[in-house]
N, C-alpha and C positions, 0 to 999 in steps of 0.2 A: 401652313403646319400643325393645323388644329386638326386638319383631316389626317396628317399622318404619325401624330402623339393618338390619334382616336377620342380626342376631346368631339370632336364635331363629327357629322356624318354628312355629307353633300347631296341634296336630293335636288328634285327639277320642283323648283318653285319661282316665285317672282323675282326673288333676293337672286336666283344663280342662272335665270333664262338668259339673260345679256351672256354670262360666262361659257354657258352652252353654247351658243351662235356664235362666239368667237373660236370654240374649240372646231367645230363642226367647218366653219371657214380656213382654220390653219390647217387639219390634216382631213384629209380628201381620199375617199376611194375612186380612184377611176383606173379604168384599163384603157390603157396608153395603147395606141395605135389604132384604135376603132373609133370611129366619126363622131359618136357622143363623147368621149374619153376624150380623141382631143378639142372637140369644141369647148368642152368642161373646162379644161386647163388653160385653153387661149383665153377664154373667159376671167379665168383667175388671176393671168398674167396682166391681161390687160387693166384689170380692177387695181392692182398691187404697184404696178412698174411707174415710177417717174420717169419719163425720157429726157430729164434735163438730168439726171442724176446715174454713175454710174450702178451696177448692178451686181449680185455677182450668184451663177448658177453651182448648185451644188447636188451628187447624187451621182448615180451610174446604172448600168445594166445590169439586169438579172443575173446571175454568177453559174446557175444551173449547166448552162449549157457547154462551160468554160473550164470548170472545177476538174479536177482529176479522178473525183469519185463521181462525178456526173458522166463524165465520156466513159468511164471503166462501165458502168452502168448500160451506157447506150450500145458499148459493143456489144451486149449479152443480146442485144435486139436484129433480130435476122434480118428485117427489112430498112436498119436505119441507115439514113442515107445524111451526114452533116449538111449540105447546100440545101438540103428539105428540111430542116429544122430550123426553124424560125426565129427561134432563142437566140441564135448568133448574130443576128442582124435586128435586135433590138435595142442596141446602140444608136440607131439612126432615128428612134426617138427620144433620144437625148439629142443628137445633131441636129434634127427638128428645132428645135426649142432654141441652140446656138444661132443656127443659120438665120433662124426670122426674126429673134427679138434682139442679138447680139451684146451677150453679155461682158460687161468689160474683161471679167475674168470666171475662168469654172474649174471645178476640183470635180475630176472622176475619179472612182475608187472602184476596184475588181479584184479578184483572186489572182494568185501568180500563174494559176492554167491558162486565163488570158494569153498568156506570151506565148504558148506553146501549142493551142489551138489551132486546127486549120481546116478549111473549107476549099474544096477543090485542088486539094494538095501544097495552097497556099495558105500562110498563116495568117490569122484573121487580124493580129495586130497590126500586122504592116498596112492595112486598108483602114482601120481605126485611124493611125496617125496619121495619114494621108487624108482622109476626112474629117477629122479634126482641127487642123492644121488650115483646111481650104471647103467650108462648109457650103458655097455656092458650088464649085466644082463637082462637090459630090452629089449634089441636085440637081447637076446639069444645068444650071440658072445662070450658063453665059458668064459673061466675064465678072470674076470675082471683084465683089468690091471691096475684100477686104480679107484677113486669114486671121490664125489665132500662132502664137508661140508657145509651142509644146514643152513644157520645163519638168527637170524631176526636182524633188524636194531635197535630193541628198546627195548628188551628183553635178557639176559644171555642165549639165549637159542639156542642148535645146534641139527642138526639132523645129522646123520652118516650111512652110509654103516650098514646094520645087526640092527639097531635100530628098534622099534615097533612103526609104526606111534600112533598109541593108545596113545602112551605113552606123546604125545605132545599135549600140547594147542594150536591147529591151530589158536586161536585169539592170540598167542603172536606174530604173524607174521603181523597182522595190524599197518599199520602205520595212526595214527591220524595226518593230515597234520596242523589240527589248533595249535597242541602242538609245533610245529615247523617252525611257522614263517609265515604260509601259513593263509592268513583272507578268510578260509574256510572249513567249516568242510567235509573235504574231507577225506574218510576212504578207504585205500587201500590195498590189500595185495602184500607185495613186498620182493622177496626171493634174499637174497645174497648168493652164491655158489660161495666155495674157495676150487679149485682141494688140493685134500688130501697132496699132496707132495710141496704145495708152501707153504712156512714158513709165519706165523702169531704172530708178536709181542703184545699179548695181544687182547682184547675185541674191537671192533670198533661200538659203539653206537652213534646214533645220540643226541644233546643235546638239551632237551627242553628249552624252551624261558619261562620268567618268566611270562610275558602278554602276553594274546592273543591279536593277530591283528584284527581290527573289518574292516569291508566295510569302515566304512566311513574314518576311517585311510589311506585308501589308495584310494578313490574317491572323497572327497571332495574337492583337489584341481581342479579336471577337470573342465572345463566351463559347467554352467548351461544349459540346452537345453531342448524345446519343442518337445514333438511328433508329429510326423506327422499326419494329419487324412485322413482319405481313405473313398472313396466313396461320397467325398464333396469337398468344396472348402476349400483349404488350405494354408490360409495365418494368420500371426501371431496375429492378429485381431483378426479373425472369431475365431480361437484356444481361445484364449483368454476369449472372449464372451460365449463359448461353456462351460469351465471351471467355469467363475460364475454362469453360469445358474446351474449348478451341484450343485457348494454350495449353491446356495439360496435354492434350492431343498432338499440338506441333511440336510441341519440347520432346515429346517421348519417340516420335518417330523422326527425329531431325540430330545429326550428330553435331550440324553447327551451334558451336558455341556461342559464337558472338551474336550471331541472330535468337538462340535462346533466351540469351541475354535480356535482348530489349522485348522480346515477348513478355519475358518476368518483369520486367520495368514496366510496358505496357499494364500488364494486370494490376499490377501493385497502384498505377494510378485511375483505374479505371473504379468509378463513385456511382453505389447504388441509388443516389438522388441525382444525378444527371437530368437534364432536360431535354426535350425534342426540339423544344425552340418554338416560334410561330410568327404571324404575318407582323404582328405588332408584340414584340418581346421586352418584358420590363429589361431597364439597363441594370440593376440592383448594383452591384460592386462596380458595374463598368459604365463606361469607357475608360480602358486602361490610355497610354499613349499609343498613338502609331508608330510602329517603330521605323519606319521609313522619313526620314526628316523632307527628304524631295517632294513627298504628298501627303502629309499629315494635315497641313490645315486644308489642302484640297478635300480632302474626305469628309473632313471633320466642320469644317463652316457651315454654318447655319444649319447643325446636327439636330435633327429632332429627339427627343427624349425617351425613346424608345429604337430599339434594334429594327429594321423593317425586313423582311422574308428573310430571316435567318431562322429556316424551318427546314428539319432533317425530311428525307423519305424514307419510304420503308424497304428496307434487304429482308430478302429470304434468309434462313438461319445459314445456310450451308456458302452462300456469298460471303457472310459476315466473316468467317474462316478464312476465306481468302483477301479479304481487304485486311485482315488483321495480321497475316504473314506477308503481306506484300508490301505494309506501311511498315510494320518492323524489319523488313529487307533493305528498304529504302534509309531505313535510319542507321542500320548497321554499316550499308556498301554506299550510301551518297550515290543511289540511283535507283530508278524501279526495275522489279525484278522482268525479264522478260521469256514468257512463255515455256513451252515444256521444260526447256531447260535448267530455268531457276526454281520453276514451281514443280520442285522434285520431292517435297512431301507426298506420299500417297493419299489420295482422297482429294487433293487440291485441284486435279485436271477437271475441268468443266464437261459435260456431256457434248462433245462438238467435232463433228468426225475431221475437222481439219485443223483440229490442237495442237498434233505435233508435226505438222507440215510447214512451221513457221509464218503461214499467212494473218493468223490471230496471234502474233507472239506480245502484242501488244494489247491486248483485249482487256487487262488487268492493270492498270497505270497508275500508280503514286504520284502526284505533283510535290517534287521533293523540296521539301520547305527552303533551303537555302539557293535557288534557282529560280530562274522565271519558269513559268507553268510552259505548257504546250500551250498549242491555240486552243484559245476556249469557242467552241462552235454549238450549234445549236442542237448537235447528237446528242451531248450532255443531257437534254432532255430526257432521253431513250431510257438509260437506266443507271447512269454514275461509274459504269466499271473503268472506263479512261479518266476519270477524275477523283481517284480516292484519296481523302484527305490525311495528310504526312503523321499527325498523330495516331499512331496504332490503339490511343486509349479512348479513341472517340471511334474506331472503327466504321467509319461511315464515308459516304461521297460527300461532296462540296455541294452547301447550302447554295440559293441563289443570290445570297448577297456575300459569301465568300467568290462567288463566281463575278459578281458586279465588279467586288475591289479588285480581283486581278483583271477586269475590263476597264478598270479607272473609273467606274461610275461614283461620285459623291454619297454620302451616306443616307442623304435628304432623298433619293431619288427614289420613288415608291414604285415597284412593280408589280401589276392588276391582271386580274385574270387567273387563269388555273396553273399552278406549278408549273406545267409541262408549257404553258404559252409565257411564262414570266423564262422559262431557258432559252427559249428561243429567241425571246428579246435581249436578253442578254450577248448570247451567241452571236447575230446577225448583226450589232453593232460594230460601229467603228469606236475605238476608245477615245472615251470622252476625253482624256487628257492629252492625248498626239490631237485630235481636232483642235482643242484650243490652239497647239503649238502652229499648227496648219493656219487657222483662225488666224493667229498674228500675222502672219508673213502676209495672207491675202493683205490684212488692214493696216499694214506697213506700205504695200506696193499700192494700195486705193489712196494712201494721204502722202504719198512721199517721203515718208519718215524711218528711220531705222529705231525708234527711240520709243513707237507705242507698246505697253503692256497693259490686260487686260485680265480679269478673272470672271 
């Protein structure tokens, strides 16, 4: 905690050597599928496992071959053949561990695209289900010594050895995170595998919440910030002048009275003293209470004395006009504006040849305050256009801390590396609050109890 608060630096010396070694053993950089990588992984597993205790395998294959974006890119490659793309079969590296070490339970996560991805005209998900349920047969190991029940965490669905994959609705394995307390419409396939000989006391399903958590519920307590300015003078006074100028232009070139009102209100709320934040931002008059009662303690337990990773990125002045317009539009109409149809003020259109085709309708998207956000992805590291803050007076994209709040990272989780790397870390993660709920289910199965709760 002293390191998070900035009162102590972590250095390489005798007092920290043991901790560094422990970290190196815990987090390994291994290329799976290679002889050296698999040897190192097997060594680590042998070192950690106790053959007399049940254990859990958590992970999943890389998603690039399955994701809709990845498949769209592959279609543009003249010689691309799915059956020749080894990434489709990286799940077998995960399967190898299951077959060789027989975990009591495994949890496997991936994108929705895995359900529709095909190789040689066959759904790869069908192959994955069959292989996970019967790992020995998948590796041609003769008579299987035992398989796994593949369970959904949201539906009363079970796939066993010998079942026909076509009899299963693959969408029953999709978890819609916003239904379970995550302020984000993040939909992912998560499979729960339980070894056949491991007893289960009834079905274990995630519990839906009554009311979804919104972006504003988990970010409105954070200190307001302004964006930085790229390619020109960067001061709060100069920034406020640019925003005021944009507001004058937008209200002069639009007949939309409701939108004009929100723009004027935003400019009235612009402060010439507003900050751009920092890696460790002094708390000042904050923190205020987190609006979401469900997640308040989750975020704030053992919170440091500063705000971590709450720092804005730099935007071009031309984009500030679009951000101001988009955020004011969202506030007025309770939705984000879409493409050329809604960005109807002259001068707002970007210099993009496909702008009016509809293919880039969501290029500038506001995360509306009273709704769950869109899926937080690592792509937000690129420019932030898809993650515009709902408050037009701040006129910016989301900070790493705000994205982390939407992903349900506690406030004491410190992201390091460059800001781009931090956005990648946030976007590639499974929401910790969802992971906690899944972990409770796994623990309940292991313990044979339905009463276990931990934080």
